[in-house]
Backbone as JSON Lines, residues from 0, in Angstrom:
{"i":0,"aa":"X","n":[35.05,-3.06,-6.81],"ca":[34.57,-3.66,-5.69],"c":[33.67,-4.92,-5.57]}
{"i":1,"aa":"X","n":[33.86,-5.85,-4.69],"ca":[32.81,-6.88,-4.72],"c":[31.46,-6.08,-4.23]}
{"i":2,"aa":"X","n":[31.42,-5.4,-3.31],"ca":[30.14,-4.84,-2.84],"c":[29.49,-4.04,-4.17]}
{"i":3,"aa":"X","n":[30.17,-2.93,-5.37],"ca":[29.41,-2.5,-5.74],"c":[28.88,-3.88,-7.2]}
{"i":4,"aa":"X","n":[29.37,-5.09,-7.25],"ca":[29.2,-6.26,-8.15],"c":[27.86,-6.48,-7.68]}
{"i":5,"aa":"X","n":[27.63,-7.04,-6.05],"ca":[26.82,-7.57,-5.43],"c":[25.29,-6.61,-5.75]}
{"i":6,"aa":"X","n":[25.67,-5.48,-5.51],"ca":[24.5,-4.5,-5.72],"c":[24.19,-4.23,-6.8]}
{"i":7,"aa":"X","n":[24.94,-4.41,-7.79],"ca":[24.46,-4.41,-9.46],"c":[23.52,-5.7,-10.18]}
{"i":8,"aa":"X","n":[24.08,-6.79,-9.56],"ca":[23.45,-7.95,-9.97],"c":[22.15,-7.57,-9.13]}
{"i":9,"aa":"X","n":[22.19,-7.12,-7.91],"ca":[20.68,-7.39,-7.34],"c":[20.2,-6.51,-7.98]}
{"i":10,"aa":"X","n":[20.58,-5.39,-8.61],"ca":[19.48,-4.52,-9.14],"c":[18.85,-4.86,-10.52]}
{"i":11,"aa":"X","n":[20.09,-5.54,-11.33],"ca":[19.65,-6.08,-12.27],"c":[18.15,-7.44,-11.73]}
{"i":12,"aa":"X","n":[18.72,-8.35,-10.99],"ca":[17.53,-9.13,-10.46],"c":[16.33,-8.79,-9.88]}
{"i":13,"aa":"X","n":[16.43,-7.39,-9.47],"ca":[15.14,-7.16,-9.14],"c":[14.73,-6.43,-10.17]}
{"i":14,"aa":"X","n":[15.27,-5.51,-11.12],"ca":[14.67,-5.02,-12.44],"c":[13.63,-6.52,-12.97]}
{"i":15,"aa":"X","n":[14.82,-7.09,-13.62],"ca":[13.91,-8.64,-13.75],"c":[12.85,-8.8,-13.16]}
{"i":16,"aa":"X","n":[12.96,-9.11,-11.99],"ca":[11.54,-9.85,-11.23],"c":[10.52,-8.52,-11.14]}
{"i":17,"aa":"X","n":[10.81,-7.41,-11.69],"ca":[9.89,-6.3,-11.9],"c":[9.38,-6.62,-12.71]}
{"i":18,"aa":"X","n":[9.57,-6.24,-13.74],"ca":[9.19,-6.7,-15.2],"c":[8.34,-8.14,-15.39]}
{"i":19,"aa":"X","n":[9.14,-9.36,-14.97],"ca":[8.46,-10.78,-14.64],"c":[6.4,-10.37,-14.33]}
{"i":20,"aa":"X","n":[7.21,-9.6,-12.93],"ca":[6.16,-9.71,-12.23],"c":[4.69,-8.84,-13.29]}
{"i":21,"aa":"X","n":[5.11,-7.52,-13.84],"ca":[3.92,-6.69,-14.44],"c":[3.8,-7.93,-15.79]}
{"i":22,"aa":"X","n":[4.75,-8.65,-16.44],"ca":[3.95,-9.09,-17.44],"c":[2.8,-10.31,-16.82]}
{"i":23,"aa":"X","n":[3.15,-10.9,-16.1],"ca":[2.13,-12.15,-16.23],"c":[0.9,-11.33,-15.33]}
{"i":24,"aa":"X","n":[0.97,-9.94,-14.93],"ca":[-0.36,-9.39,-14.37],"c":[-0.67,-9.15,-15.07]}
{"i":25,"aa":"X","n":[-0.63,-8.63,-16.43],"ca":[-1.55,-8.16,-17.34],"c":[-1.14,-9.09,-18.54]}
{"i":26,"aa":"X","n":[-1.5,-10.19,-18.33],"ca":[-1.32,-11.29,-19.73],"c":[-2.78,-11.99,-19.0]}
{"i":27,"aa":"X","n":[-3.24,-12.31,-20.04],"ca":[-4.66,-13.43,-19.66],"c":[-4.66,-14.93,-18.87]}
{"i":28,"aa":"X","n":[-3.26,-15.49,-19.12],"ca":[-3.14,-16.63,-19.05],"c":[-2.02,-17.2,-18.72]}
{"i":29,"aa":"X","n":[-2.01,-17.95,-17.22],"ca":[-0.67,-18.59,-16.59],"c":[-0.33,-19.58,-17.28]}
{"i":30,"aa":"X","n":[0.47,-19.8,-17.31],"ca":[0.89,-21.23,-17.89],"c":[2.13,-21.84,-16.92]}
{"i":31,"aa":"X","n":[2.36,-23.3,-17.01],"ca":[3.15,-23.33,-16.11],"c":[4.62,-22.79,-16.35]}
{"i":32,"aa":"X","n":[5.28,-22.51,-17.0],"ca":[6.5,-21.94,-17.93],"c":[6.59,-20.59,-16.67]}
{"i":33,"aa":"X","n":[5.62,-19.8,-16.98],"ca":[5.41,-18.38,-16.04],"c":[5.57,-18.58,-14.86]}
{"i":34,"aa":"X","n":[4.52,-19.54,-14.36],"ca":[4.73,-19.82,-12.62],"c":[6.26,-20.61,-12.72]}
{"i":35,"aa":"X","n":[6.84,-21.61,-13.29],"ca":[8.02,-21.46,-12.71],"c":[8.93,-20.78,-12.72]}
{"i":36,"aa":"X","n":[8.79,-19.54,-13.59],"ca":[9.63,-18.53,-14.05],"c":[9.32,-17.79,-12.49]}
{"i":37,"aa":"X","n":[8.07,-17.51,-12.18],"ca":[8.11,-16.83,-10.6],"c":[8.49,-17.17,-9.67]}
{"i":38,"aa":"X","n":[8.36,-18.28,-9.59],"ca":[9.14,-19.07,-8.58],"c":[10.6,-18.81,-8.66]}
{"i":39,"aa":"X","n":[11.57,-19.03,-9.75],"ca":[12.71,-19.08,-9.94],"c":[13.02,-17.33,-9.72]}
{"i":40,"aa":"X","n":[12.07,-16.69,-9.98],"ca":[12.78,-15.23,-9.85],"c":[12.48,-15.07,-8.11]}
{"i":41,"aa":"X","n":[11.46,-15.88,-7.49],"ca":[11.22,-15.54,-5.89],"c":[12.39,-16.16,-5.21]}
{"i":42,"aa":"X","n":[12.99,-17.43,-5.74],"ca":[14.17,-17.84,-5.82],"c":[15.26,-16.69,-5.4]}
{"i":43,"aa":"X","n":[15.4,-16.39,-6.36],"ca":[16.8,-15.55,-6.64],"c":[16.49,-14.06,-5.87]}
{"i":44,"aa":"X","n":[15.42,-13.69,-5.51],"ca":[14.74,-12.22,-4.42],"c":[15.5,-13.19,-3.24]}
{"i":45,"aa":"X","n":[15.15,-14.25,-3.04],"ca":[15.09,-14.86,-1.41],"c":[17.21,-14.9,-1.3]}
{"i":46,"aa":"X","n":[17.97,-15.27,-2.39],"ca":[19.24,-15.03,-2.32],"c":[19.54,-13.77,-2.25]}
{"i":47,"aa":"X","n":[19.01,-13.09,-3.29],"ca":[19.82,-11.37,-2.98],"c":[19.4,-11.03,-1.47]}
{"i":48,"aa":"X","n":[18.49,-11.51,-0.73],"ca":[17.97,-10.82,0.78],"c":[19.09,-11.61,1.3]}
{"i":49,"aa":"X","n":[19.4,-12.93,1.59],"ca":[20.59,-13.49,1.98],"c":[22.02,-13.1,2.13]}
{"i":50,"aa":"X","n":[22.25,-12.31,0.67],"ca":[23.2,-11.93,0.39],"c":[23.34,-10.51,1.12]}
{"i":51,"aa":"X","n":[22.63,-9.61,0.47],"ca":[22.44,-8.11,1.27],"c":[22.58,-8.36,3.07]}
{"i":52,"aa":"X","n":[21.92,-9.23,3.65],"ca":[22.2,-9.96,5.14],"c":[23.48,-10.25,6.03]}
{"i":53,"aa":"X","n":[24.07,-11.01,4.3],"ca":[25.16,-11.27,5.02],"c":[26.34,-9.76,5.04]}
{"i":54,"aa":"X","n":[26.04,-9.38,3.51],"ca":[26.64,-7.87,3.66],"c":[26.64,-6.93,4.83]}
{"i":55,"aa":"X","n":[25.48,-7.0,5.23],"ca":[25.26,-5.9,6.36],"c":[25.9,-6.72,7.67]}
{"i":56,"aa":"X","n":[25.89,-8.14,7.5],"ca":[26.58,-8.44,8.71],"c":[28.32,-7.88,9.01]}
{"i":57,"aa":"X","n":[28.92,-7.85,7.71],"ca":[30.3,-7.58,7.17],"c":[30.35,-6.02,7.14]}
{"i":58,"aa":"X","n":[29.46,-5.28,6.79],"ca":[30.01,-4.03,6.45],"c":[30.77,-3.21,7.23]}
{"i":59,"aa":"X","n":[30.89,-3.77,8.84],"ca":[31.57,-2.68,9.55],"c":[33.3,-3.08,9.38]}
{"i":60,"aa":"X","n":[33.11,-4.15,8.4],"ca":[35.17,-4.25,8.49],"c":[35.28,-3.42,7.64]}
{"i":61,"aa":"X","n":[34.47,-2.56,6.77],"ca":[35.01,-1.96,5.47],"c":[35.56,-0.41,6.78]}
{"i":62,"aa":"X","n":[35.55,0.77,5.61],"ca":[35.76,2.09,5.82],"c":[34.18,2.64,6.6]}
{"i":63,"aa":"X","n":[34.46,3.64,7.52],"ca":[32.89,3.83,7.88],"c":[32.15,4.76,6.84]}
{"i":64,"aa":"X","n":[32.92,5.32,6.03],"ca":[32.18,5.54,4.57],"c":[31.66,4.82,4.01]}
{"i":65,"aa":"X","n":[32.36,3.56,3.54],"ca":[31.72,2.31,2.75],"c":[30.62,1.61,3.49]}
{"i":66,"aa":"X","n":[30.8,1.68,4.73],"ca":[29.72,0.95,5.85],"c":[28.62,2.01,5.29]}
{"i":67,"aa":"X","n":[28.4,2.83,5.32],"ca":[27.32,4.12,5.23],"c":[26.6,4.05,4.18]}
{"i":68,"aa":"X","n":[27.43,3.87,3.17],"ca":[27.25,3.55,1.69],"c":[26.49,2.02,1.38]}
{"i":69,"aa":"X","n":[27.41,1.07,2.12],"ca":[26.46,-0.01,1.81],"c":[24.76,-0.4,2.81]}
{"i":70,"aa":"X","n":[25.13,0.03,3.81],"ca":[23.99,0.28,4.09],"c":[22.64,0.54,3.68]}
{"i":71,"aa":"X","n":[23.1,2.23,3.51],"ca":[21.92,3.15,2.59],"c":[21.68,2.06,1.82]}
{"i":72,"aa":"X","n":[22.32,1.57,0.67],"ca":[22.02,1.12,-0.15],"c":[21.17,-0.59,0.2]}
{"i":73,"aa":"X","n":[21.34,-1.09,0.81],"ca":[20.93,-2.09,1.51],"c":[19.49,-1.8,2.22]}
{"i":74,"aa":"X","n":[19.11,-0.6,2.87],"ca":[18.04,-0.13,3.07],"c":[16.88,0.42,1.82]}
{"i":75,"aa":"X","n":[17.94,0.42,1.2],"ca":[16.98,0.94,-0.02],"c":[16.16,0.12,-1.06]}
{"i":76,"aa":"X","n":[16.97,-1.07,-0.87],"ca":[17.03,-2.3,-1.66],"c":[15.86,-3.16,-1.45]}
{"i":77,"aa":"X","n":[16.28,-3.12,-0.25],"ca":[14.85,-4.27,0.88],"c":[13.47,-3.62,0.52]}
{"i":78,"aa":"X","n":[13.27,-2.38,0.81],"ca":[11.73,-2.41,0.59],"c":[11.19,-2.8,-0.99]}
{"i":79,"aa":"X","n":[12.16,-2.5,-1.94],"ca":[12.3,-2.7,-3.29],"c":[12.0,-4.3,-2.9]}
{"i":80,"aa":"X","n":[12.57,-4.77,-2.82],"ca":[12.68,-6.86,-3.34],"c":[11.35,-7.24,-2.17]}
{"i":81,"aa":"X","n":[11.19,-6.65,-1.16],"ca":[9.59,-6.91,-0.4],"c":[8.72,-6.7,-1.53]}
{"i":82,"aa":"X","n":[8.51,-5.54,-1.79],"ca":[7.65,-5.13,-2.74],"c":[7.26,-5.76,-4.01]}
{"i":83,"aa":"X","n":[8.43,-6.44,-4.54],"ca":[8.18,-6.94,-5.95],"c":[8.04,-8.47,-5.3]}
{"i":84,"aa":"X","n":[8.29,-9.2,-4.05],"ca":[7.87,-10.22,-3.65],"c":[6.5,-10.48,-3.34]}
{"i":85,"aa":"X","n":[5.66,-9.17,-2.89],"ca":[4.74,-8.88,-2.69],"c":[4.03,-8.92,-3.71]}
{"i":86,"aa":"X","n":[4.65,-8.38,-5.1],"ca":[3.88,-8.58,-6.44],"c":[3.68,-9.9,-6.85]}
{"i":87,"aa":"X","n":[4.38,-10.52,-6.73],"ca":[5.36,-11.49,-7.23],"c":[3.67,-12.9,-6.16]}
{"i":88,"aa":"X","n":[3.35,-12.47,-4.92],"ca":[2.47,-13.35,-4.19],"c":[1.43,-13.02,-5.13]}
{"i":89,"aa":"X","n":[0.83,-11.5,-4.66],"ca":[-0.46,-11.44,-5.29],"c":[-0.47,-11.85,-6.85]}
{"i":90,"aa":"X","n":[0.71,-11.63,-7.51],"ca":[0.23,-12.55,-9.0],"c":[-0.68,-13.78,-8.88]}
{"i":91,"aa":"X","n":[0.29,-14.48,-8.28],"ca":[0.16,-15.86,-7.8],"c":[-1.22,-16.37,-7.4]}
{"i":92,"aa":"X","n":[-1.37,-15.76,-6.15],"ca":[-3.05,-15.59,-5.8],"c":[-3.95,-15.09,-6.67]}
{"i":93,"aa":"X","n":[-3.53,-14.2,-7.4],"ca":[-5.23,-13.7,-8.46],"c":[-4.7,-14.9,-9.29]}
{"i":94,"aa":"X","n":[-4.24,-14.9,-10.28],"ca":[-4.05,-16.25,-10.79],"c":[-4.55,-17.57,-10.14]}
{"i":95,"aa":"X","n":[-4.67,-17.62,-9.2],"ca":[-4.82,-18.94,-8.66],"c":[-6.44,-19.11,-8.89]}
{"i":96,"aa":"X","n":[-7.32,-17.83,-7.97],"ca":[-8.42,-17.12,-7.56],"c":[-8.92,-17.52,-9.44]}
{"i":97,"aa":"X","n":[-8.47,-16.87,-10.43],"ca":[-8.93,-16.51,-12.15],"c":[-8.74,-17.81,-12.05]}
{"i":98,"aa":"X","n":[-8.06,-19.07,-11.93],"ca":[-7.98,-20.13,-12.41],"c":[-9.14,-21.23,-11.58]}
{"i":99,"aa":"X","n":[-9.47,-20.8,-10.56],"ca":[-10.64,-21.6,-9.96],"c":[-11.7,-20.84,-10.48]}
{"i":100,"aa":"X","n":[-11.97,-19.8,-10.37],"ca":[-13.25,-18.78,-11.16],"c":[-13.54,-19.7,-12.77]}
{"i":101,"aa":"X","n":[-12.55,-19.71,-13.34],"ca":[-12.79,-20.33,-14.7],"c":[-13.35,-21.61,-14.47]}
{"i":102,"aa":"X","n":[-12.71,-22.68,-13.72],"ca":[-13.06,-23.56,-13.3],"c":[-14.44,-24.16,-12.71]}
{"i":103,"aa":"X","n":[-14.78,-22.95,-12.03],"ca":[-16.47,-23.42,-11.76],"c":[-17.41,-22.67,-12.85]}
{"i":104,"aa":"X","n":[-16.51,-22.08,-13.5],"ca":[-17.96,-21.38,-14.71],"c":[-17.89,-22.84,-15.94]}
{"i":105,"aa":"X","n":[-16.49,-23.36,-15.49],"ca":[-16.95,-24.69,-16.75],"c":[-17.92,-25.36,-15.67]}
{"i":106,"aa":"X","n":[-17.76,-25.89,-15.08],"ca":[-18.7,-26.72,-13.8],"c":[-19.97,-26.5,-14.1]}
{"i":107,"aa":"X","n":[-20.26,-24.87,-14.15],"ca":[-21.67,-24.67,-14.32],"c":[-21.99,-25.05,-16.04]}
{"i":108,"aa":"X","n":[-21.15,-24.22,-16.61],"ca":[-21.58,-24.79,-18.25],"c":[-22.07,-26.46,-18.13]}
{"i":109,"aa":"X","n":[-21.4,-27.01,-17.61],"ca":[-21.66,-28.8,-17.86],"c":[-23.22,-28.63,-17.11]}
């Protein structure tokens, strides 16, 4: 069924995004490629959220059991996506702060 494929793809994107956020958080340097990858994953998460909202809108067109299953999955996936999105934002914010601190340190050295 298409719903299961959408959920499977959503889970894969969520896992990849979470791994990427953890890798960035643990790294000491952030370069343009990583920042671009973060933005790409954030865009993918936005697309997944949009698809899930459309799926929620059309869930009433399937059987009651399938609708309950779809809604339950959407409700469990949505907080995970929000958590990952928040983690990506935190990582980006922390890296910007880290970069500014390094810049200040370089200015003080001069």
